[in-house]
DOGUDREN-252375 format. One record per residue (C-alpha): residue in three letters; x, z, y. Coordinates in Angstrom, 3 decimals, padded with zeros to 6 digits. Each point is the difference from the previous one (the first is absolute). Example, Ala and Ser with C-alpha at 12.3 -4.5 7.8 and 13.67 -1.06 7.14 Angstrom:
REM DOGUDREN-252375
NODE   rest          u          w          v
NODE    ALA    012.300    007.800   -004.500
NODE    SER    001.370   -000.660    003.440
END
This chain:
REM DOGUDREN-252375
NODE   rest          u          w          v
NODE    MET   -015.959   -050.167    046.512
NODE    LEU    002.349    001.770   -002.391
NODE    THR    002.782   -001.975   -001.694
NODE    ASP    000.424   -000.085   -003.765
NODE    ILE    002.797    002.534    000.052
NODE    GLU   -001.944    002.335    002.314
NODE    ILE   -003.005   -000.140   -002.357
NODE    ALA    002.274    000.697   -002.969
NODE    GLN    001.672    002.939    001.738
NODE    LYS   -003.405    001.570    000.710
NODE    ALA   -001.121   -000.339   -003.636
NODE    LYS   -000.817    003.222   -001.845
NODE    MET    002.032   -000.409   -003.156
NODE    LEU   -000.591    002.007   -003.157
NODE    SER    002.803    001.491   -002.073
NODE    ILE    001.327   -002.507   -002.526
NODE    TYR   -001.087    002.433   -002.723
NODE    LYS   -003.612   -000.302    001.221
NODE    ILE    000.274   -003.782   -000.055
NODE    ALA    001.455    000.136   -003.517
NODE    GLU   -002.871    002.206   -001.138
NODE    LYS   -002.464   -002.478    001.503
NODE    ALA    001.709   -002.806   -001.911
NODE    GLY    000.120    001.911   -003.287
NODE    ILE    003.762    000.602   -000.004
NODE    GLU    001.267    003.371   -001.210
NODE    GLU    002.426    002.047    002.085
NODE    LYS    002.694   -000.210   -002.692
NODE    GLU   -000.142   -003.809    000.295
NODE    LEU    001.036    000.058    003.680
NODE    ILE    003.444   -000.018    001.579
NODE    PRO   -000.791    000.951    003.632
NODE    TYR    001.879   -001.517    002.939
NODE    GLY   -001.177    002.434    002.668
NODE    LYS   -003.660    000.884    000.645
NODE    TYR   -001.637   -003.422   -000.003
NODE    LYS    001.757   -002.303   -002.435
NODE    ALA    001.165    000.221   -003.586
NODE    LYS    001.389   -001.921   -002.926
NODE    VAL   -002.179   -000.195   -003.109
NODE    SER    001.595    000.609   -003.397
NODE    LEU   -000.144   -002.745   -002.628
NODE    SER   -001.361    002.656   -002.370
NODE    LEU   -003.351   -000.524    001.753
NODE    MET   -000.293   -003.478   -001.495
NODE    GLU    000.642    001.426   -003.449
NODE    ARG   -002.750    002.587    000.520
NODE    LEU   -002.443   -002.684    001.156
NODE    LYS    000.928   -002.732   -002.478
NODE    ASP   -003.274    000.220   -001.935
NODE    ARG   -002.215    000.102    003.106
NODE    THR   -002.092   -003.086    000.715
NODE    ASN    001.114   -002.036    003.010
NODE    GLY   -002.164   -000.084    003.106
NODE    LYS   -000.943   -003.171    001.840
NODE    LEU    002.662   -001.947    001.887
NODE    VAL   -000.521   -001.576    003.428
NODE    LEU    002.760   -002.305    001.224
NODE    VAL    000.248   -000.442    003.787
NODE    THR    001.499   -003.232    001.285
NODE    ALA   -000.537   -002.113    003.125
NODE    MET   -000.230   -003.413    001.582
NODE    THR    003.272   -001.453    001.263
NODE    PRO    001.428    002.602    002.390
NODE    THR    000.581   -000.721    003.660
NODE    PRO    002.645    001.531    002.288
NODE    TYR   -002.650    002.407    001.340
NODE    GLY   -000.940    001.808   -003.218
NODE    GLU   -003.275    000.003   -001.908
NODE    GLY   -000.055    003.694   -001.007
NODE    LYS    000.240   -000.330   -003.789
NODE    THR    001.574    003.429   -000.520
NODE    THR   -002.499    001.558    002.397
NODE    VAL   -002.896   -001.530   -001.940
NODE    SER    001.493    001.142   -003.331
NODE    ILE    000.176    003.591    001.237
NODE    GLY   -003.418   -000.142    001.648
NODE    LEU   -001.486   -001.406   -003.211
NODE    THR    001.308    002.826   -002.181
NODE    GLN   -001.346    002.514    002.545
NODE    ALA   -003.360   -001.787   -000.117
NODE    PHE   -000.133    000.226   -003.796
NODE    TRP    000.254    003.792    000.293
NODE    ARG   -002.786   -000.030    002.592
NODE    ILE   -002.386   -001.803   -002.389
NODE    GLY    000.839    002.317   -002.889
NODE    HIS    002.835   -001.744   -001.863
NODE    LYS    003.336    001.705   -000.598
NODE    SER    002.598   -002.479    001.233
NODE    MET    003.735   -000.309    000.510
NODE    VAL    001.862   -002.578    002.050
NODE    ALA    003.397   -001.230   -001.212
NODE    LEU    002.234   -001.523    002.681
NODE    ARG    003.568   -001.154    000.507
NODE    GLU    002.545    002.023    001.941
NODE    PRO    000.911   -001.366    003.451
NODE    SER    003.414   -001.539    000.591
NODE    LEU    002.027    001.090    003.016
NODE    GLY    000.767   -003.633    000.833
NODE    PRO   -003.610   -000.960    000.854
NODE    VAL   -000.712    003.487    001.419
NODE    PHE    002.663   -000.583    002.655
NODE    GLY   -000.461   -003.784    000.157
NODE    ILE   -003.217   -001.893    000.779
NODE    LYS   -002.560    001.526   -002.327
NODE    GLY    000.413    003.684    000.858
NODE    GLY   -001.306    002.751   -002.266
NODE    ALA   -001.810   -000.701   -003.261
NODE    THR   -002.250    003.003   -000.609
NODE    GLY   -003.307   -001.442    001.194
NODE    GLY   -001.504    000.648    003.395
NODE    GLY   -002.498    002.002    001.996
NODE    TYR   -002.143    002.196   -002.256
NODE    SER    001.059   -001.833   -003.146
NODE    GLN    003.568    001.163   -000.447
NODE    VAL    002.170    001.728   -002.560
NODE    VAL    001.776    003.100    001.225
NODE    PRO    002.499    001.455    000.853
NODE    MET    000.387   -003.316    001.759
NODE    GLU    003.461    000.552    001.492
NODE    ASP    001.516    001.171   -003.289
NODE    ILE   -001.452   -002.903   -001.983
NODE    ASN    001.164   -002.599    002.532
NODE    LEU    003.515    001.411    000.242
NODE    HIS    002.001    001.644   -002.816
NODE    PHE   -002.994    001.278   -002.029
NODE    THR    001.337    001.418   -003.312
NODE    GLY    003.218   -002.027    000.038
NODE    ASP   -001.033   -002.724   -002.446
NODE    PHE    001.382   -002.847    002.104
NODE    HIS    003.304    001.815    000.417
NODE    ALA    000.192    000.447   -003.766
NODE    VAL   -000.632   -003.722   -000.498
NODE    ASP    002.775   -000.847    002.474
NODE    SER    002.370    002.419   -001.714
NODE    ALA   -000.668   -001.425   -003.462
NODE    HIS    000.223   -003.582    001.293
NODE    ASN    003.282    000.558    001.823
NODE    LEU    001.464    002.006   -002.892
NODE    LEU   -000.311   -003.151   -002.098
NODE    SER    001.636   -002.019    002.798
NODE    ALA    002.894    002.464    000.122
NODE    MET    000.369    000.058   -003.788
NODE    ILE    000.120   -003.795   -000.140
NODE    ASP    002.814   -000.122    002.572
NODE    ALA    001.844    002.876   -001.675
NODE    HIS   -000.289   -001.660   -003.401
NODE    VAL    001.489   -003.230    001.355
NODE    HIS    002.751    001.894    001.855
NODE    HIS    001.053    001.974   -003.090
NODE    GLY    000.531   -002.912   -002.334
NODE    ASN   -003.401   -001.691   -000.404
NODE    ALA   -000.330    000.734   -003.719
NODE    VAL   -003.326   -001.869   -000.285
NODE    GLY    001.422   -003.126    001.595
NODE    LEU   -002.408   -000.177    002.955
NODE    ASP    000.534   -003.121    002.093
NODE    THR    000.195    001.339    003.569
NODE    ARG   -001.370   -003.327    001.261
NODE    GLN   -003.208    000.575   -001.967
NODE    ILE   -000.845    003.617    000.833
NODE    GLN   -003.784    000.146    000.480
NODE    TRP   -000.376    003.569    001.255
NODE    PRO   -000.132    000.641    003.802
NODE    ARG   -000.044    003.278    001.910
NODE    SER   -003.072    001.754    001.418
NODE    MET   -001.107    001.832    003.145
NODE    ASP   -003.464    000.999    001.232
NODE    MET    000.251   -001.398    003.499
NODE    ASN   -000.491   -003.405    001.613
NODE    ASP    003.579   -001.065    000.741
NODE    ARG    000.565   -003.752    000.215
NODE    ALA    003.775    000.450    000.423
NODE    LEU    000.247    001.158   -003.620
NODE    ARG   -001.699   -002.972   -001.640
NODE    LYS    003.371   -001.575   -000.735
NODE    VAL    003.224    002.040   -000.049
NODE    VAL    003.496   -000.200   -001.458
NODE    VAL    001.269    002.982   -002.004
NODE    GLY    003.409    000.858   -001.406
NODE    LEU    002.023   -000.675    003.149
NODE    GLY    003.160    001.957    000.751
NODE    GLY    002.279   -000.587   -002.957
NODE    ARG    000.113    000.407   -003.786
NODE    THR   -001.103    003.634   -000.006
NODE    ASN   -003.363   -000.975    001.469
NODE    GLY   -000.860   -002.481   -002.738
NODE    PRO   -000.167   -003.802    000.058
NODE    PRO   -001.653   -001.448    003.126
NODE    ARG   -003.359   -001.627   -000.706
NODE    GLU   -003.275   -000.857    001.689
NODE    ASP   -002.733    002.604   -000.274
NODE    GLY   -003.154    001.022    001.841
NODE    PHE   -002.726    002.593    000.456
NODE    VAL   -003.696   -000.032   -000.885
NODE    ILE   -002.538    002.376    001.477
NODE    THR   -000.947    002.772   -002.428
NODE    PRO   -003.553   -001.263   -000.767
NODE    ALA    001.640   -003.263   -001.141
NODE    SER    002.417    001.828   -002.317
NODE    GLU   -000.535   -000.593   -003.693
NODE    ILE    000.362    003.777   -000.433
NODE    MET   -003.210    000.462    001.998
NODE    ALA   -001.849   -002.456   -002.247
NODE    ILE    001.400    001.674   -003.118
NODE    LEU   -000.993    003.443    001.259
NODE    GLY   -003.498   -001.278    000.677
NODE    LEU   -000.429   -001.444   -003.502
NODE    SER    001.648    002.697   -002.147
NODE    ARG   -002.301    002.291   -002.005
NODE    ASP    002.529    002.702   -000.895
NODE    TYR    003.717    000.805   -000.004
NODE    LYS    000.706   -002.027   -003.143
NODE    ASP   -001.678   -003.063    001.497
NODE    LEU    001.818    000.547    003.319
NODE    LYS    003.432    000.228   -001.613
NODE    GLU   -000.615   -003.068   -002.150
NODE    ARG   -001.175   -002.076    002.961
NODE    LEU    002.996    001.093    002.089
NODE    GLY    002.293   -001.024   -002.848
NODE    ASN   -001.626   -003.446   -000.044
NODE    ILE    000.976   -000.790    003.610
NODE    LEU    001.925   -003.263    000.084
NODE    ILE    003.137    000.611    002.073
NODE    GLY    001.745   -003.332   -000.534
NODE    PHE    001.628   -002.381   -002.453
NODE    LYS    003.283   -000.526   -001.809
NODE    ARG    001.958   -003.174    000.623
NODE    THR   -001.407   -001.108   -003.343
NODE    LYS   -003.489    000.314    001.577
NODE    GLU   -001.033    002.931   -002.190
NODE    PRO   -002.203    002.532    001.867
NODE    ILE    001.282    003.503    000.780
NODE    PHE   -002.414    002.907    000.458
NODE    ALA    000.224    003.437    001.623
NODE    ARG    000.130    001.605   -003.469
NODE    ASP    003.184   -001.981   -000.745
NODE    ILE    001.910    002.043    002.583
NODE    GLY   -001.775    003.263   -000.914
NODE    ALA   -001.847    000.353    003.319
NODE    ASN   -003.607    000.579   -001.064
NODE    GLY    000.324    003.655   -001.053
NODE    ALA    001.297    001.219    003.366
NODE    MET   -002.466   -002.228    001.853
NODE    ALA   -002.875    001.516   -001.979
NODE    ALA    001.258    003.493    000.820
NODE    LEU   -000.160   -000.798    003.718
NODE    LEU   -003.602   -001.160   -000.462
NODE    LYS   -001.210    002.998   -002.027
NODE    GLU   -002.160    001.460    002.795
NODE    ALA   -000.802   -003.383    001.544
NODE    LEU   -001.863   -001.070   -003.166
NODE    LEU   -002.601    002.719    000.607
NODE    PRO   -003.060   -001.014    002.102
NODE    ASN   -000.597    001.711    003.349
NODE    LEU   -003.241    001.889    000.638
NODE    VAL   -001.311    000.293    003.569
NODE    GLN   -003.459   -000.040    001.621
NODE    THR   -002.153   -002.130    002.243
NODE    ILE   -001.159    001.222    003.382
NODE    GLU   -003.265    001.060   -001.733
NODE    ASN    001.962    002.065   -002.542
NODE    THR   -000.494   -002.305   -002.971
NODE    PRO    002.969   -000.506   -002.365
NODE    ALA    002.342   -002.959    000.324
NODE    LEU    003.004   -001.161   -002.022
NODE    ILE    002.712   -001.853    001.929
NODE    HIS    002.902   -001.323   -002.022
NODE    THR    002.605   -002.809    000.179
NODE    GLY   -000.049   -002.808    002.536
NODE    PRO    000.781   -003.499   -001.296
NODE    PHE   -000.689   -002.709    002.562
NODE    GLY   -002.909   -002.320   -000.785
NODE    ASN    001.733   -003.220    001.055
NODE    ILE    003.292    000.629   -001.849
NODE    ALA   -000.953    002.404   -002.800
NODE    HIS   -003.289    000.895   -001.704
NODE    GLY   -001.489    001.852    002.990
NODE    THR   -001.899    002.959   -001.474
NODE    CYS    000.585    003.705   -000.503
NODE    SER    001.526    001.312   -003.228
NODE    LEU   -001.552   -000.577   -003.391
NODE    THR    000.078    003.766   -000.612
NODE    SER   -002.022    000.723    003.159
NODE    ILE   -002.599   -002.626   -000.955
NODE    LEU   -000.310    001.342   -003.552
NODE    LEU   -000.296    003.582    001.280
NODE    SER   -002.631   -001.014    002.556
NODE    LEU   -002.043   -001.627   -002.760
NODE    LYS    000.186    003.161   -002.112
NODE    LEU   -000.657    002.479    002.817
NODE    SER   -002.901   -001.687    001.794
NODE    GLU   -003.258   -001.811   -000.524
NODE    ILE    001.165   -002.774    002.319
NODE    ALA    003.638   -000.831    000.704
NODE    VAL    000.741   -002.060    003.128
NODE    VAL    003.231   -002.010   -000.092
NODE    GLU    001.307   -002.116    002.868
NODE    ALA    002.041   -003.170   -000.542
NODE    GLY    002.334   -001.338    002.682
NODE    PHE   -000.999   -002.829    002.352
NODE    GLY   -002.664   -002.511   -001.130
NODE    SER   -001.429   -000.975   -003.380
NODE    ASP    002.688   -002.678   -000.293
NODE    LEU    002.771    002.622   -000.051
NODE    GLY   -000.630    003.639   -000.943
NODE    ALA   -003.305   -000.611   -001.782
NODE    GLU    001.338   -003.003   -001.926
NODE    LYS    002.983    002.024   -001.178
NODE    PHE   -002.204    003.000   -000.808
NODE    LEU   -002.378   -002.112   -002.080
NODE    ASN    002.677   -002.108   -001.707
NODE    ILE    002.748    002.595   -000.429
NODE    VAL   -001.062    003.628    000.488
NODE    CYS   -003.276   -000.310   -001.909
NODE    GLN    001.725   -001.624   -002.973
NODE    ILE    002.702    002.683   -000.069
NODE    GLY   -002.443    002.878    000.614
NODE    GLY   -002.788   -001.160   -002.291
NODE    PHE   -002.798    000.303    002.592
NODE    SER   -001.888   -002.204    002.438
NODE    PRO   -002.148    000.580    003.119
NODE    ASP   -003.710    000.644   -000.324
NODE    ALA   -000.457   -001.301    003.549
NODE    THR    002.202   -001.390    002.746
NODE    VAL   -000.410    000.651    003.722
NODE    ILE    001.273   -002.745    002.288
NODE    VAL    000.686    001.274    003.519
NODE    GLY   -000.669   -002.424    002.824
NODE    THR   -000.497    000.166    003.737
NODE    ILE   -001.763   -002.187    002.530
NODE    ARG    003.214   -000.002    001.988
NODE    ALA    001.936   -001.399   -002.978
NODE    MET   -002.600   -002.716   -000.549
NODE    LYS    000.334   -001.053    003.631
NODE    TYR    003.801   -000.018   -000.370
NODE    HIS   -000.219   -002.187   -003.109
NODE    GLY   -002.466   -002.146    001.916
NODE    GLY    002.738   -000.804    002.518
NODE    VAL   -000.686    002.524    002.787
NODE    LYS    003.061    001.183    001.940
NODE    LYS    000.910    003.694    000.240
NODE    LYS   -001.116    000.489    003.610
NODE    GLU   -003.445   -001.427   -000.799
NODE    LEU   -000.708    001.881   -003.245
NODE    THR   -002.198    002.582    001.725
NODE    ASN   -002.224   -002.734    001.455
NODE    GLU   -003.132   -001.053   -001.870
NODE    ASN    000.597   -003.198   -001.992
NODE    VAL   -002.580   -000.709   -002.697
NODE    SER    001.266   -003.495   -000.799
NODE    ALA    003.516    001.320   -000.684
NODE    ILE   -001.475    002.524   -002.425
NODE    GLU   -001.650   -002.786   -001.953
NODE    LYS    003.317   -001.848   -000.232
NODE    GLY    002.042    003.125   -000.795
NODE    PHE   -002.494    001.122   -002.645
NODE    GLU    001.578   -002.608   -002.276
NODE    ASN    002.973    002.324   -000.371
NODE    LEU   -002.187    002.921   -001.109
NODE    LYS   -001.898   -002.344   -002.309
NODE    ALA    003.267   -000.951   -001.744
NODE    HIS    000.678    003.669   -000.747
NODE    ILE   -003.540    000.508   -001.284
NODE    GLU    000.478   -002.937   -002.355
NODE    ASN    003.366    001.339   -001.141
NODE    ILE   -001.493    003.298   -001.101
NODE    ARG   -003.351   -001.253   -001.283
NODE    ASP    000.876   -003.369   -001.517
NODE    ASN    003.674    000.288   -000.981
NODE    PHE   -000.076    003.549   -001.337
NODE    GLY   -003.674    000.688   -000.782
NODE    ILE   -000.320    003.228    002.029
NODE    PRO   -003.111    000.714    002.140
NODE    PRO    001.082    000.000    003.682
NODE    VAL   -001.483    002.025    002.854
NODE    VAL    001.067   -000.932    003.541
NODE    ALA    000.784    002.893    002.354
NODE    LEU   -000.301   -001.125    003.617
NODE    ASN    002.121    002.397    002.009
NODE    VAL   -001.729    000.308    003.371
NODE    PHE    001.801   -000.016    003.358
NODE    PRO   -001.590    000.894    003.382
NODE    HIS    000.249   -003.563    001.316
NODE    ASP   -001.967   -001.538   -002.918
NODE    THR   -003.278   -001.356    001.383
NODE    ASP   -003.465   -000.093   -001.549
NODE    ASN    000.071   -003.799   -000.065
NODE    GLU    003.317    000.010   -001.838
NODE    LYS   -001.242    002.557   -002.534
NODE    ALA   -003.144   -002.042   -000.572
NODE    LYS    002.075   -003.125   -000.711
NODE    VAL    002.192    001.850   -002.527
NODE    LYS   -003.103    001.386   -001.744
NODE    GLU   -001.453   -003.496   -000.188
NODE    LEU    003.211   -001.416   -001.493
NODE    LEU    000.398    002.791   -002.571
NODE    GLU   -003.632   -000.173   -001.075
NODE    ALA    000.341   -003.758   -000.464
NODE    GLU    002.998    000.738   -002.216
NODE    GLY   -002.066    002.492   -002.028
NODE    VAL    002.468    002.847    000.492
NODE    GLU   -000.810    003.659    000.576
NODE    TYR    001.412    001.406    003.242
NODE    ALA   -000.070    003.017    002.307
NODE    PHE    001.088    000.642    003.567
NODE    CYS    002.421    002.948    000.176
NODE    GLU    000.786    002.431    002.789
NODE    VAL    002.537    002.125   -001.841
NODE    TRP    002.440    000.372    002.904
NODE    SER   -002.549    001.775    002.192
NODE    LYS   -002.254    001.571   -002.651
NODE    GLY    002.196    000.609   -003.056
NODE    GLY   -001.862    000.016   -003.302
NODE    GLU   -003.366   -000.175    001.741
NODE    GLY    000.986   -003.426    001.310
NODE    ALA    000.413   -001.399   -003.540
NODE    ILE   -003.066    001.400   -001.781
NODE    GLU   -001.702   -003.382   -000.240
NODE    LEU    003.250   -001.516   -001.300
NODE    ALA    000.286    002.752   -002.616
NODE    GLN   -003.577   -000.595   -001.120
NODE    LYS    000.609   -003.750   -000.268
NODE    ALA    003.163    000.624   -002.037
NODE    VAL   -001.865    002.287   -002.399
NODE    SER   -002.702   -002.654   -000.406
NODE    ALA    002.712   -002.568   -000.770
NODE    PHE    001.007    002.019   -003.066
NODE    ASP   -003.191   -001.245   -001.673
NODE    LEU    000.668   -003.668    000.755
NODE    PRO    001.441   -002.272   -002.715
NODE    LYS    003.787    000.240   -000.165
NODE    ASN    002.207   -002.505   -001.765
NODE    TYR    003.534    001.020    000.951
NODE    SER    002.734   -002.254   -001.279
NODE    PRO    003.549   -000.428    001.302
NODE    LEU    001.064   -003.513    000.944
NODE    TYR    002.794    000.068   -002.561
NODE    THR    001.423    002.064   -002.845
NODE    PRO    003.668    000.906   -000.497
NODE    GLU    000.297   -002.834   -002.530
NODE    THR   -000.968   -002.661    002.579
NODE    PRO    003.090   -002.107    000.965
NODE    LEU    001.639    001.045    003.279
NODE    LYS   -000.791   -003.169    001.956
NODE    GLU   -003.584    000.011   -001.210
NODE    LYS   -000.378    003.583    001.236
NODE    ILE    001.361   -000.963    003.412
NODE    GLU   -002.231   -003.058    000.247
NODE    LYS   -003.157    001.874   -001.007
NODE    VAL    000.525    002.537    002.778
NODE    ALA    000.916   -002.653    002.580
NODE    THR   -002.870   -002.391   -000.752
NODE    ARG   -002.822    002.390   -000.887
NODE    VAL    000.747    002.952    002.310
NODE    TYR    001.743   -001.641    002.967
NODE    GLY   -001.925   -003.292   -000.224
NODE    ALA    003.152   -002.142   -000.167
NODE    ASP    000.020   -003.544   -001.368
NODE    GLY    003.081    000.814   -002.066
NODE    VAL    003.486    001.514   -000.036
NODE    ASP    003.376   -001.589    000.803
NODE    TYR    003.280    001.547   -001.165
NODE    SER    003.456   -000.360    001.462
NODE    PRO    002.709   -001.083   -002.479
NODE    SER    001.373    003.545    000.141
NODE    ALA   -003.395    001.571   -000.781
NODE    ASN   -000.453   -002.410   -002.911
NODE    ARG    003.394    000.951   -001.435
NODE    ILE   -000.677    003.723    000.355
NODE    LEU   -003.429   -000.165   -001.652
NODE    LYS    001.389   -002.016   -002.908
NODE    ARG    002.855    002.449   -000.429
NODE    LEU   -002.327    002.998    000.121
NODE    GLU   -002.115   -001.384   -002.804
NODE    GLU    003.154   -000.659   -002.022
NODE    ILE    001.313    003.576    000.328
NODE    GLY   -003.249    001.734   -000.912
NODE    PHE   -002.121    000.416    003.135
NODE    LYS   -002.726   -002.513   -000.794
NODE    ASN   -002.608    002.753   -000.538
NODE    ALA    000.608    001.657    003.376
NODE    PHE   -002.769    000.327    002.574
NODE    ILE    000.096   -002.152    003.122
NODE    CYS    000.222    001.854    003.312
NODE    LEU   -000.214   -002.862    002.496
NODE    ALA    001.508    000.909    003.360
NODE    LYS   -001.479   -001.688    003.048
NODE    THR   -001.225    000.668    003.514
NODE    GLN   -002.966    002.334    000.388
NODE    ALA   -001.174   -001.857    003.127
NODE    SER   -001.437   -003.010   -001.821
NODE    LEU   -001.596   -000.941   -003.298
NODE    SER    002.774   -002.606   -000.153
NODE    ASP    003.770    000.496    000.077
NODE    ASN    000.057   -000.995    003.684
NODE    SER   -000.863    002.854    002.394
NODE    LYS   -001.242   -002.459    002.639
NODE    LEU   -002.817   -001.307   -002.212
NODE    ILE   -002.795    002.453    000.792
NODE    GLY   -003.613   -000.213   -001.127
NODE    ARG   -000.417   -001.719   -003.358
NODE    PRO    002.785   -002.583   -000.294
NODE    LYS   -000.593   -003.179   -001.982
NODE    GLY    002.270   -002.768   -001.254
NODE    PHE    003.206    002.020   -000.295
NODE    ARG    002.537    000.540   -002.764
NODE    VAL    001.953    003.191   -000.635
NODE    GLN    003.777   -000.357    000.200
NODE    ILE    002.139    002.244   -002.237
NODE    ASP    003.575    000.008    001.298
NODE    ASP    001.453    002.962   -001.898
NODE    VAL   -000.836    002.426   -002.784
NODE    ARG    000.886    003.689   -000.395
NODE    VAL    000.006    001.955   -003.255
NODE    LYS   -001.339    003.568   -000.140
NODE    ALA    000.598    000.527   -003.705
NODE    GLY   -000.604    003.754    000.071
NODE    ALA   -003.416   -000.542    001.564
NODE    ASN   -000.505   -003.023   -002.299
NODE    PHE   -000.586   -002.262    003.024
NODE    ILE    001.204   -003.460    000.836
NODE    VAL   -000.193   -000.340    003.808
NODE    PRO   -000.240   -003.603    001.234
NODE    LEU    000.610   -000.188    003.750
NODE    ALA   -002.535   -002.205    001.765
NODE    GLY    000.777   -000.899    003.594
NODE    ASP    002.070    002.114    002.363
NODE    ILE   -000.111    003.474   -001.560
NODE    MET    002.252    002.847    001.162
NODE    GLU    000.826    003.006   -002.161
NODE    MET    001.393    001.810    003.051
NODE    PRO   -002.237   -000.237    003.110
NODE    GLY    001.245    000.526    003.545
NODE    LEU   -001.348    002.084    002.860
NODE    PRO   -002.068   -001.846    002.644
NODE    LYS    000.853   -000.121    003.697
NODE    GLU   -002.200    003.045    000.637
NODE    PRO   -000.007    001.996   -003.250
NODE    ALA   -002.488    002.770   -000.676
NODE    ALA    002.996    002.359    000.047
NODE    LEU   -000.073   -000.175    003.807
NODE    LYS   -003.283    001.946   -000.019
NODE    VAL    001.075    002.726   -002.442
NODE    ASP    001.281    003.230    001.484
NODE    LEU    000.518    003.692   -000.724
NODE    LYS   -001.259    002.642    002.446
NODE    GLU    001.824    003.229    000.746
NODE    ASP   -002.468    001.932   -002.181
NODE    GLY    000.790   -002.231   -002.986
NODE    THR   -003.151   -002.157    000.232
NODE    ILE    000.499   -003.655   -000.925
NODE    THR   -001.789   -002.556    002.193
NODE    GLY   -000.517   -003.755   -000.026
NODE    LEU    000.070   -000.656   -003.743
NODE    PHE   -003.290   -001.910    000.204
END
């Protein structure tokens, strides 16, 4: 059996100009990066501004397990299937981060015959967007330290600097560092730290900015710290946002590539779904809606994370909402959430499926009942799934009154998702009553509590004294209308990663709060959340290699 990377390397790719023509993009609107990838000019959006939007399908999932449910693979297979049944479609995905690529997760370009290509380029340096984000992020860090060193004209309290440094790699040793050692010429010593690039506020800002004016304004709004008098200081106060925007000029442009079946795909920005808002850029979503009959957009992790943030934040900013939502689930994940251990997950266990189905049911209710969007469940099939197990899942879904389809996108590509595509198209005609859980005017604590109780299923929210002080202060200094981007574990509906299935009788604990003023987020930290992951004992990097002929192996 061929591996994902071997399948990708055998793919017959079309010139990026052919893909652009298929998508309806003119040659003058492309900035090519070699033969098979290109940036798309923002002038395209201006040309298409009066065109009616296509339909939008959001792809989310049940609570992910350590073994992967194949959400990206299903998203790609679904867009390929739409083409096969006669609907022009475009998938919009996030860019992979090098940290997960070389950590536990591995590559993030789909799998089997439902991939985006060139797979190696996309998983590694791609068009340099992540490097641009790091450069802009660390320019601000350097300008803050230089400003303090050369007199501190704005009166920044060095004990209250809010801006860390950034690097796109899992490196636990950099979570907490001390800078400024070595004497007066190196600046005052202070505590600092690194976040991984997808957790950088610059990444979130890039993903939400519509144009250069919007980008520069959002960068200027970054809160870098406070004066001793407790007044906030922003990036614009030290004149940093212009140069930062210049570094991000090319990075703001969406990236055009293709699926393994030569259908167009936009891949742009990569905010994490458990720390940031977890979807591709607003510009790539808007372009997909203008260029296709059906745009497919993936949200990170489960409905409690990426989908919640998409429906509460991105939809309100973008002025759109899904016409249908696909929830990806697997029999293996249901058995895991039913309490089955890793070594026994390939064994038939119908009773565990019934227990673990409660997790999938929670995600169905989130989409259908909390947000008013018709859900379709995509059951991603694995070779070890048995007929008895499939029959039990069908029985449970039919009792729930939810449309579903079994998918074989890894082995069959678009052909393996035709039934899913047909069910999604049928869902467009179902009643839709989309409504976010809160508006910007909703008080900050009420926003937090609505997400925690209605989406996570918590009994309530508890705040540390520090979190209470920060939230009160934020409302006092003008951030009361910010969106809430709750950061928590992806491994559970709760804020405790050990509580699998559908936890009951828990309360969410908020210990700290971050401010992402440029992105217009308040980020309450629930549970043990890390903004800089570490590599595992046996990282995926151990499998990656380069042959003498220049061929990359082991990416996925």
